[in-house]
N, C-alpha and C positions, 0 to 999 in steps of 0.2 A: 558779716552782714549786719547793718544797723537795724534798730528796732523799726524804723520807718520803712526800710526796704522789706523787712520780714512781713510787716502788715500788708504791703503791696503784693508780695508773693502769695500770701494766703488768700487775698482777694482774687488775684488772677487765677489761682488754683480752683477757687469756688466757681468762677465764671467759666472756666474751661470745662467743668463737669457737664453742664447741660449741652454745651456745643458738641462734645464728644458723644454723648448719649444720643442726641438727635442725629448726628452724623452716622452713628452705627445703625440706627433705625432706617435712615434714608438709604444707606447702602444696601441693607437687607431688602427694602421695598423695591429698589431698582433691580436688583438681581432676580427677585421673584417675579416682578412684572415682565422682565425680558425672557427669562428661561422657564418660569413656572406656568402651569396650566390654570384654567379658571378656578378649579377646586382649590389649588394651593394659594392662589391670590385671595380667595374668599377666607381661607383659614388665616392667612397673614393679616387681613383686615380685622378679623375677630381678635387676633392677638394684639394688634395695635389699640383696639378698643379697650382691651383689658389693661394695656399700659395706662390709658387715661383713668380707668377705674382704680387701679392699684396705686398709681401716683397720687390720686386724690385721697385714697385710703391712707397712704403714707403721710400726707400732710398733717393729719391728726395723730394717727397711731405712732408714727416714727418720731414725732417731736414731743408728744405728751407721755408716751409710754403706757397709755391706757388702751387695752384691747377693746375695740368697738365691734359689735355685731350689727349695728344699725345701718351701716353703709349700703347694704343690699336693699334696704327699705328706701334709701334715697335714690338708688338706681331705679327702683320700681316707680317712685313718684315721677322722676324725670321721663321714664318711658311712657307712662300713661298720660301725663300732661301733653307730651309731644304727640301722642296718638290722638288725643281729643282734638288737637288743633289741626291735624293733617289728614285724618281719614275723611273720605267724602261724606257730605252731609246726609245723603240718602242712606248710606250704610250705618252711620251713627244713629239715625232715627230708628233703625231696625234693631241694632244690637245694644244700644245704650240710650234708650229713650228718656231716661231720667236726667240726662245732662241739662244744664241751663241752656236757654235758647241761644245765647251768644256763642256757646261752645258747639251746639248742634249746627249752627250756620257757618262756623269757622272752617276755612280751608287754607291754612298757611303753608308756606314753603318750609322744608325741614330745618333749615339753618336757624331762623328765628324761633321755630318751635322747640328746637333742642336747647337753645339759650333760655327760653321760657321754662322748660323742664328743669334746667339747672337752678334757675332762680326760685322756682317753687320748692325744690329740695332744700335750697339754702334757707328759705323762710321757715320751713318745717324744722330744720336743724336748729335754727335760732330759738324757736319756741320750745322744742323738746330739750335742747341742750341747756337752756336756762335752768331747768330742774335737774336733769340727769348729772350735769357736770359739777354740781355741788357735792357729789359723792366722789370717792377716790378708790383706786385699786379695783379689787374684785367686785366690790359693790357697784361701781360705775359700769363695769363690764356686764354684770347681770342685768342691770337696768337697761342697757342698750339691747340686750337680747330680748327682754320683755317688750321693748318698744318695737323691735322687728316682728315678734310674734303678733303683737297688737295690730300693726299695719297690715300684715298678711291676712289676719282674720277679717279685718274690715273690708279689705279689697276682695276677698274670696266670697263674702256674703252680700256685698253691695251691688247686686246683679244689675240693677237698672242703670247704674253709672259706670261700672267697670266691666260688666259682662260676666262677673263672678268667676267661677273656675273654668269657664269655657274659654277656648282660644278665640281671640278677636283678630280677624284678618283684615286686610285692606290697607295696611300702612305702605306708603310709597317706599320702594327700595332705593335709597339715595346714597347710602354709605358704601364707598369702595376703598381700596387700599390707600388712596391719596387723601381722601377726606379724613380717614381714620388717622393717617400719619400727621396731618395738620393739627388735629385735636390732641393727639399724644404729645406733640411738640409744645403746644400751648400749655398743657398740663405740666410738663417738665419745666418750662420756663417759669411758670407761676410758682411751682414748688421751690425752685431755686431762689426766686426773688423773696418768697416768704422766709426761707431759711436764713437769708442774709438780713432780714428786717429786724427791728428791735424786738418784736414779738417772737420771731423765729429764733432769736438768740436767747431770749429770756425763758421760753417754755422748756427747752431741753435742760437748761440750768435748774429750773424748778423740779424737773423730773429726777435729776441726779441727786439733789439735796434740797428737799422741800423746806426744811427748817431754815437753812442758810438763805434760800430764796426769799422767804417771808421776812427774814431779818434785813434783807436788802431792798425791801419794799416792792418785790415782784408780785404783781397781782395774778396769781396762777389761774384763778377762775376766769378772769377776763381773757387771758391769752388762750386758754383751752377753748373757750367759746368761740373766739375768733378763728382759730385753726379748724374747729369743728364745722363752722359754717362755710369756710372756704373749701374744705375737703368735700362737703356735701354738694356744693355746686358742681364740681368735676365728676362726682359719682352720678349726679342727676343727668349731666350731659352724656356720660358714658352709658347710662341706662337707655337714654333716647337713641344714641347711636346703635346700641345693641339691638333695639327693637326695629330700627329702620334697616338693619342688615338682614334680619330674619323676615321682616315684613309682617310679623304677627306680634300680638301681646298675649302673655300668659303669666298669671300671678306666680306660679310655682317656679318660673325661670329666674325669679328674683328672691329666692328664699334660701334655704339651707345649702343647696348645692353651690350657689354663687358665693355665699358667705365662706364656705369651706375653701373654695378655689382662691378667693382673695387672700385668705389667711395663709394658705399653702404657698402662694406666689411670694408673699411678703416674707414669710419665715424662711423659705428656701434661699431667696436672694439675700436676705439680711435686713432686719428691721431698722438697723442703725444708720442706713445711708440711702440716698435717692438712687444711686447706682444699683444698690441691692434690690430696690423695688423694681427697677426696669429689667435687670438681668434675671430676676426671679420669674418675671412674666415670660421672658424668652425661654428659660430653662423648662418651666412647667408646661408652656404651650407646646414645645417640641415633644415632651414626654406624653402629653395628652394625645397629640396627633399620632404618635407611634403606637400607643396603647389602643387607640380607637381602631387603627388599621389591624392590629393583632386580634381585636375582638371580632372583626369581620373575617379574619383568616388570612394568613400569609403562607406562601410556599417556600420551604427551606430545604435544599438538597432533595427535592422530590417529595417531601413530606408536608402535608397540610397542617399548620399549627394555628389554633384559634383559642383565644382566652375566653373563659365563661363570661356571659353578659353581666355587666355591672362590676367587673373586676377592676375597671379603670380607677374608680374612686378608692378602692382598697389599696391598690398599688401606689397611688399618689400619697395616700396616708402613710404607707410604709416608707416611701422616699422622704417624706417630711420628718418622720421619726428618726431615720438614719442620719439626716442632716443635723437634727437636734443633738444626736449622740456624738457624732464625729466632727461636726462643725457648728457648735452651739450659736455662734453669731452669724450664721448664714454663709453663703458662698463668698460674699464681699467682706465679711467680718467687720462691718461698720465703716469700711473705707469707700471712698468715691474714686471713680475713674478721673484721672487728671493727667496733665503733662508733667514730665520730670521737673523737679525744682530747679535744676541747673538751667533748663530752657527758660523757665519763668523769670529767673533772676536777671536774665539779659534785658528784659523789658523794663526793669526797675533802675537801670543805670542811666 
């Protein structure tokens, strides 16, 4: 095989990955919509929302190698901006009377409101990332955690605008399994396009050998900031979708529990590939649903078995530890789903 053909095969392999991942999600959505009850369909919709969140998370973490704790904050921003734009004006005037008048009067459809939430998260990422991403390694990770804690504290105490720690109800329930599937597909395509772009190729190179990248005139800071803002957009949209699935807003829903779940999904699937991010969501979502049912109690051979309340998080932590011990690179081990090279080579002839 010539060098030109080899490049074509690699490109086709990269293009096949998002097609296969979206096809896998579509097949699952079809089966669940046909054979599953309403509860299972709602669970599947939440899982697809987490695909959007985790793929957005992967765009930065998977390419830069910097573990970020800030992305739950971007989901929070997206959820609240969408809520400010979609909740009925009368209810906003009661629960969040400190909002500017144009937000109090707004009553948007969820779709543009979710995009607005993603853009707001992206702008916040651009501003915060301009300072945070000048750091590297563990220092950058600690800075992102401090940013998450800061946003959570502000939102918990800014009662006239956010409702504080109270639960804000009244969001239109717009998101179903198909809406969630469309956004998950968009996130996967965007992540694949970014990975094939000049920035998406340069950033992993700088992660592997920072000195060599600098010697090759790779601007690591600029590429990190770009991936950070793109990832924030999808986390913001994912947060908006999450809020419009539940129909409520609560600050604590977008704090440590979500951060832990995003990290668990990415680590279990494998931080080194887009396929790992998607399959990690599927694996952990199945585990969460099984453990949730076991907390409520299941009957096995005539015996009632119920896990203690709160054991779900502990057991997911144990699963993550076991994966790190026996499969340090995750389930996909840094590899992507694709077609066999022999099949792809036929298209290059």
